N, C-alpha and C positions, 0 to 999 in steps of 0.2 A: 457334223453337228457344230454350230458356232459356239464359241466360248462365251463366258459371261462378259458383258460389256464393262462392268465395274468390279473392282476389288471389294472385299468386305468392308474395309475402312472407308472407301469412297462411297459405297452403298449406304453405310450407316449414316454418313453425313447427309446423303439425299433423303433418307427417311426422316432424319431429325429436322431437316428443312421443310419436308412435307408436313410434319407435325406442327411446326410454327405457322405455316401458311394456311393450312386446311383444317387441322384438328383444333388448334387454339381458339379460333372464333366461335366454335360450336360447343366447347367443353369448358368446364370450370378448371381452375388452375390445379386443383387436387386431382381431378380426373386425367388432365393432361400429364401430370407427373407419374401417373401409373401406366398410361398407354405408351408413352415414348419409350421408357425403359423395356417395356414388353416387346415392342416392335424391334428395337436395336438388338435385344437379346436373341430374337429368332434369327437375325443375320449373323450375330457373333458365333452362335453355337450351331448354325445351319439347321435349324429345326422348321419343319413345315407347320403351319397353322393347324390346329386340331379340326378334323373333319368328321361329319356324320352323314352317312348316305351321299357321299361325294359333295356335300355342301359344308360350309363353314359351321362348326359347332359353337354357336354363340354363347351357350351356357358354359362350355369349357373355357372359351376366351375370356369371358367376364370373370370367371372364377380365377383364372390364372393371372389376370390383371389385378385382381383385388378390388374391382369396382363395386361400390355399394349402391350407388344411385342408378336408376334406370336411364340407359342412354336413348337419346332421341333418334328418329329415323334418319335425319340429315347426318348426324354424327356417325351412325352405323354405316351409311353409305360411303362416307370418306374413309372410315375404318376398313371397310371391305376393299376399297381401292388400294390401300396400303398393303393388306394382306395378300391380294392378288399379284401385286408387284413383287412381293417377297417370294411367292410361290414360283412365279416366272423366273426370278433370279436364281432360285435353288435348282430349278430344272436344267439350267445350262451347266456345262462342265466348269469346274472351278479354275480360276487363274492360278498360276504357279505359286504366287505369294500367299494364296489361301489353301494351299495343300494340307497344311497342318491346322486342325481345328483346336483352338485353345481350350483346355480343361481347367475348371476351377480348382484351386488348391483345397485339399481336405485338411481340416484343423486337426491338431493332435487329439487323439482320443475319441474322434468322431466315429471311427469304426466300431469301437466298443459301445459308444452311446447308441448307434444304430442297431447293433446287435441286441442291446438291452431292450430297445423299443419293439423289436420284432418278437423276442421270446417273452418279455414281460407283459402283464395284463395292463390294459389301459381303458379308461372310461371315456376318452375323448372320441369324438366322431372322426372316422377315418377320412383322410384327405383324398381329393380326386386324383386319379392317376395323371402324372405329369403336371400337377399344380405348381410345383416349384420350378422356377425358371433357372435356378442356380445349378440344376443337375442336367448335364447334357445327355446322359444315358437314360432318358425317360423310358418307362415301360409302356407309354401310350403308343398304340399302333394306329396310324391313320387309316380309316376305312375308305374303300372305294379306290378306283384306279388313279394313279398319279397323273397330273396334268401333262398334256402333250407339250414337248419343248416348242418354244416359239421360233421359227425361222423367218428371216426376212423375205427370202424368196424360196418357197417350198417347191418341190419337184412334182409336176403333174403325174397323176396315176395313168392317164390315157390322153391321147391326142384329141383335138377337137373334131367331132363328127358332124355336128350341125350347129347352127347359130339360132337359138330361140328368139322369137319375135318380141315377147313381152319382157319387161324389166324383171318381174318376179321370177319367171322361168329362167332367164339368163343368169341371174344371180345364183339361184339354186343349182343350176347346171354346172357352173364353174366351181362352186363349193364342192360339189361331188367329184370334179376333176382332180381337186387337190386334197380330197379326203378330209375336209374340215367341217366341223359343226359351226353353227352361228356363234357359240360362246368362244371357240378357239379363234375364229376370225375377229371377233370383237376384242379380245385380248391382244391381237396382233396389230390392229390398226388404230386403236384408241389409246392415247397417250396417258400417262399417269396424271398430268396436271389438267385433264380435260374432264367435263361432266357429262359427256355424251351418254345417254341412257341405253343400256343393252336391249331393253324392250323395244326401242325404236327400230333397231336392226331386225329383231325377231319379227316385228310387224311387217317389215319389207318382205321377208322370206315367206311369210304366211299370206302375203298378198292383201293385207288389211289397210296398208298405206304405202305411199311412195314418197321419196325425198322431196321436200319443198323448201328447206331452209339452206342458208349459206353453210352452216356446220355440217349438214347432211351431205351436201355436194363435196365438201372437203373430204369426208370419210369415203365417199365414192371414188374420188381421185386416188386415194391411198390404196383402195382395193384393186383398181385398175393397174396401178403400178406393182402391187404385190403379185397379181396374177399375170403380169406382163401383157396386158390387154391394151389396145389402142386408146389414146386419151379421148375422152368423151364417149366411150363405148356404151356405158350404162345410161348416161344422160340421153343418148339418141334413141333409147328404148322406152323412155318415160312418156306416159300419156300427157295430153295438154301441153304441148311443147311451147305455146305462146304464154304460159303462166310466168309470172315474175317470181323471183326468189324472195323468201322471207328473211328477215334478219339483217338486211343491209344497214350499215351505220350512216344514217341520214340526218343525224342531229335533231334539230327542233322543227323540222319540216312537218307540216300538218298532214294527218292521215290521207285526206283526199289527194293532195299533191304527191304524197309518197307513192300512192297506188299508180298515178300517171307516169311518175318518173321511174319506178323500179323495173318496169318492163324493158327499159332501154339501157339498164346498167349491166356491165360485164359481171361474170360470175365471181371474179376475184376482186370485186370493187372494195370489199372491206379490208383486204390485205394491202391495198395501195396506200402511199403516203397521203397525208391530209391535203397537201396542196394539189395532188393529182386528183383526188376525190372532188374537191371544190371545182377544179377545171371541168371535170366530166359533168357534174350536175349543172354548172352554168351553161355548158354547151347544149345539154338536153333541153334546158329551159329555153334557150335562145333559138335553137335551130328546129327542134322537134315540136315542143309544146307550143311555141309561138312563131313557127316558121312561116314560109311564104307559099306553101302548096295551096291547092284549091280548098282542101279540107281544112287546113290551118286558118285560111281566110275566112271560111264559113264559121269556124269556132270563134274567131275573134269577133265576127259580127253577131253571132248568136249569144256571146257572153254579154253583150250590151242589152239583150232582150230578156230580162229576168222574169220568170214566170212561175218558178217553183213554189210549192207550199212548204213553209217551214214548220218544224216541230221543235220549238226551242226548249220545251220542258221534258223531252224524251231523249234519254241517253242510254248507253249500254248498261244493261242490268237494272234499268229503272223500272219500277212497277207502275201500276195504274193509280189514279187519284183515290183518295179516301171517299167513302160514301157522302160525307159532308161536302167535300170538294166537288163530287159528281153532281149533287143536287144544285150547288151554287153555279157550276158551269152550265147546267141546263137552264137555270133561270136566266142567266146572262144570255144564253143562245136564244131563248124565246123572246126576250125583250129587245135584243139588239141585232137580230138576224138581218133585218132590212138594211142596216147601215153597211153591210158587207156586199150589197148587191150592185153598187156603183161599178160599172165596167171600167171606168177611168182607174179605180183603185186596183183593178186586176192586172194592170200592165206591168206591175212590178212584183217582187217577192212579198207575200203576205203571210202572217201567221195563221196556222190551222185554226178553224173554229173549234170551240170547246169540245163538241161531240166527236169530231174527227181526231182530235188530239187524245182524247180518253181512249178511243179505239186503238190508236197507234201504241199508246202506253201498254194496253192490255196485251197486244200482239208481241211487243218486245219483251215484256215480262214472260209471257208464254214461251217464247223461243229462246231466251237467254238464262232463265232461272235453272238452278241445279235440279229441283224437283218440280213437277207440275202440280197444279191444284188437284184436290180429290175429284175423281170423275172425269178427268181430261186425259187424253192420250196424245202422244207426240212422237214424231219420227225425226230424230236429229236435233242438234242444238246449234244456235248461232253463236260464233265468237264476236269479239269486239269489232274486228274489221268487217265481218259479214253483216252484223247488225247496222253498222254505220252505212254500208253500201245499200242495204235494203231500204233504209230510211231515205236515202238520196233517190233511189229508184221510184218509190212510191210518192215522194214529194213532187217529183217532176210530173209523174202521171196525173196526179190530182191537180197540179198547177196547170197542166195543159187542158184538162177538162174545165176548169174554172176560168181560163183566160178568155178575154173578149174576142169574138170572131172578127170584129172590125179593126183590132189593133194590129201591131206588127207580129205578134205571136200567132194570131189567127187560131185561137183555141176554140173550145166547143161552147163556151158561155154558160156552163152549168152553174146555178147559183151556189154560193158557198154554203147555204143552209142545207142544200141537198147532197152535199159530199158525205159519203159514208163508205165503209169497206164492204157493205152489202152490194155495191155496184159491181164489185170485181167478180161476182159469180155469173154475170151475164157476158157471153162471148162477144156480143156486139160492142161492148165497152173496149175490150181488148183489140177487136178488129179495127175500131176507129183509131185507137191510139197508135197502133202499128202503122197504119196508112198515114196518119198525121206525121209521124216521125220520118217515114220514107219521103213524103213530099217535102218536108222541111230541109232534109240534107241530101236527098237523091239516092240514098242507098241504105242498106241495113248494116248494123255493126254488132259487135259482141254484146252491146247493151240490150238490144232487142232479144237476143237469145237468152240473156239472164233474166229479162222481164218475163218471158214465157215460162221459165223455170220458176220464178216467183209465183206466177199464176197457178202453176201446177201444184206447188207445195201448199198454197193457201186453200186450195179446193179439193185436195185429195180425200178420198173417202176414209172415214174412221179417224184419221189422225191430223186432219187439217183444221186449223184454227177457225175458219169461217164455217166449216161443216159442223163444229161443236158449238157454234154461237148462232142458232137460227133467229135469235131476236134481232140481228143486224138487218134482216130482210124487212122488218117493220119500218125501218127508216128509209126505204127506197121509195122514191116517187117516179112516176113516168116522166121520161124525157123524149120529147118529140124527135123522131128520127134515130133514136138510140135505144130506148127501152119502152116497149109497148105495155099497157096495162095487162094484157093477156099473158105476157112473159112473167110478170110479177106474180099473177095468180097461179100459173103453172109451177113456178119455183116454190110458191108457198105450199102447194100440194105435194112436193117431192119430200 
């Protein structure tokens, strides 16, 4: 069993430093002056934090500290990190210089006073057991099993018999090989100064999520080293291998460019020097994003043919317009719809007509709000990146439908006044758009797959946004060669 890494004096200094860096910003000065001595006294007298059912007994801890105010969740989280570190430190054998545990001096006559307190009657409320930090021989007995000592490289209980295919199965299998629970593994690989949530690791083991961020891949690398697995063992078992990592330090780069660049960055990008990161980003921009391959030449040419519909008033978390703004938008739409019909105006990027903008705002509010409106059902929530990407997807699709057939874009020429989300329930619209994208670039990409997923999510039974807004169908008008009147009538009867 490895010995403690730090002596008690050294560890006390680390705990004090931790309090200054992590506790002080979250607590008042009075609370800090009570927490800091409490933590250092646990190290001095080698006392474990009070436990209740194998968990920290916060009632006893707060009573021992003498904290009168209620502590916040963030403060409690940092407090728990310090208590866990002390528990791990106590679990390892003491260094030779820590062999003798200091005992506080007893004042003269204290024994007589203690005896009188025991034998005599008192009207004071009895104190909690172990409430005094000045007494090393506390009568408190920690409940539950003692934490398993942390070893840097534990011994396997059995040899590898098979190699699971999935990430979740592989992680659970190797944890069984070394006889570790997720909490023991978390304590071993997450450092004291890190804020990695233990629930994230638990979700990996339960198969609810997979690592996506730079911090998560850093933890995976430590697990591979701890279990003496090949580098990249767990990463190779993750689904969606072409996904880019989240959390790269890219400065003030816009979200759209960030998504295009992130997929080409190395996993250790954030740990590289600033000059090296700048060099990599510049190379990706110059060679990959604006390179000289056939596809890059197509991108450069296509970027000059702007055709998307913009939604300038719709952002992440934004709601729909108020009823007054809604009626105003409708009146503007009715009086000025014809001004949007000039094909020459459709050769560039145009703002969405009022009705389409209102529908987009309702969709974004539905998919990003914490709670849905009464009577609506939803499956899944869009984050900021997802919402931004979906706005881009739908803006390009509506822009292609509205673009002039005689222009460079060669769109469908649908009048702006007829653009509505009700069009998306007709398979013919999606079929035309997919064929148009294939003819435009010569092949399909990940974007087309994402677009079909958008179509599925918007039209899924019971929980889809379009399904729960049948009034959208009232805005659909027949489009020659795309939507027949019979199709609209059939959809209205569904």
